[in-house]
C-alpha positions as CSV (number, residue, x, y, z in Angstrom):
1,M,0.2,0.0,-0.2
2,S,1.8,2.4,-1.0
3,E,1.4,6.0,-2.2
4,P,2.1,7.0,-5.9
5,E,4.6,9.4,-6.6
6,K,3.4,12.2,-7.1
7,K,4.8,13.9,-10.1
8,G,5.0,17.6,-9.9
9,S,3.2,20.4,-12.5
10,P,6.4,21.4,-14.8
11,W,5.3,25.5,-15.5
12,P,6.8,26.9,-12.9
13,W,10.1,25.3,-14.5
14,F,9.5,27.1,-17.3
15,L,8.1,30.3,-15.3
16,V,10.5,31.5,-13.2
17,P,13.0,31.7,-15.9
18,V,10.3,34.2,-18.5
19,A,9.9,36.1,-15.5
20,A,14.1,36.1,-13.8
21,I,15.1,37.6,-17.6
22,S,11.5,39.5,-18.3
23,L,12.6,41.2,-14.6
24,F,15.7,42.1,-15.3
25,F,15.8,43.1,-18.5
26,V,12.4,45.5,-16.8
27,L,15.0,47.3,-14.4
28,R,17.6,48.0,-16.6
29,E,15.5,49.8,-19.2
30,C,14.4,51.6,-15.2
31,R,18.0,52.7,-14.7
32,Q,19.2,53.7,-18.0
33,N,16.1,56.3,-18.2
34,L,17.2,57.9,-14.5
35,P,18.9,61.1,-14.4
36,P,21.9,60.8,-14.0
37,A,22.5,61.5,-9.3
38,N,24.4,64.6,-9.1
39,T,21.7,67.0,-11.3
40,A,19.0,65.7,-9.9
41,A,20.3,67.0,-7.0
42,D,21.0,69.9,-8.3
43,H,18.0,71.3,-10.1
44,D,15.9,69.5,-7.7
45,A,17.0,70.7,-3.9
46,P,16.1,73.5,-2.8
47,A,19.4,76.2,-1.8
48,P,21.0,75.9,1.3
49,A,20.3,77.9,4.4
50,A,22.7,79.5,5.2
51,P,24.6,79.5,8.7
52,S,24.2,79.8,11.7
53,T,26.0,84.0,13.1
54,P,26.5,83.2,16.5
55,E,24.8,85.8,18.0
56,Q,21.4,83.4,17.0
57,D,19.8,81.1,19.3
58,P,22.9,78.0,18.8
59,N,19.6,75.4,18.6
60,P,16.5,76.7,17.5
61,A,14.8,73.7,16.9
62,A,14.7,72.1,21.5
63,T,12.6,75.4,21.0
64,E,10.4,74.6,18.7
65,T,9.8,71.1,20.0
66,A,10.7,71.8,23.8
67,P,6.8,70.7,25.9
68,S,4.7,72.9,27.1
69,S,5.6,72.9,30.5
70,S,1.2,73.4,31.7
71,P,-0.8,70.1,30.9
72,A,-2.7,70.6,28.5
73,P,-6.7,71.3,28.5
74,Q,-9.3,68.7,28.8
């Protein structure tokens, strides 16, 4: 009473390599159509902020994000 051997489907043997090769060419085409990183950064990036002077607060983010000392009304 032995079980008959199960025969696997041949479709994965065809579909997986075809999908891998297709994905390779699709990703290669996407990579070729992208602009170089250095030119994209020059055009899309905003101008850098001016460096802070010693007269200004050295850590302005700390004052903006500091929690208030009184609890919020409920």
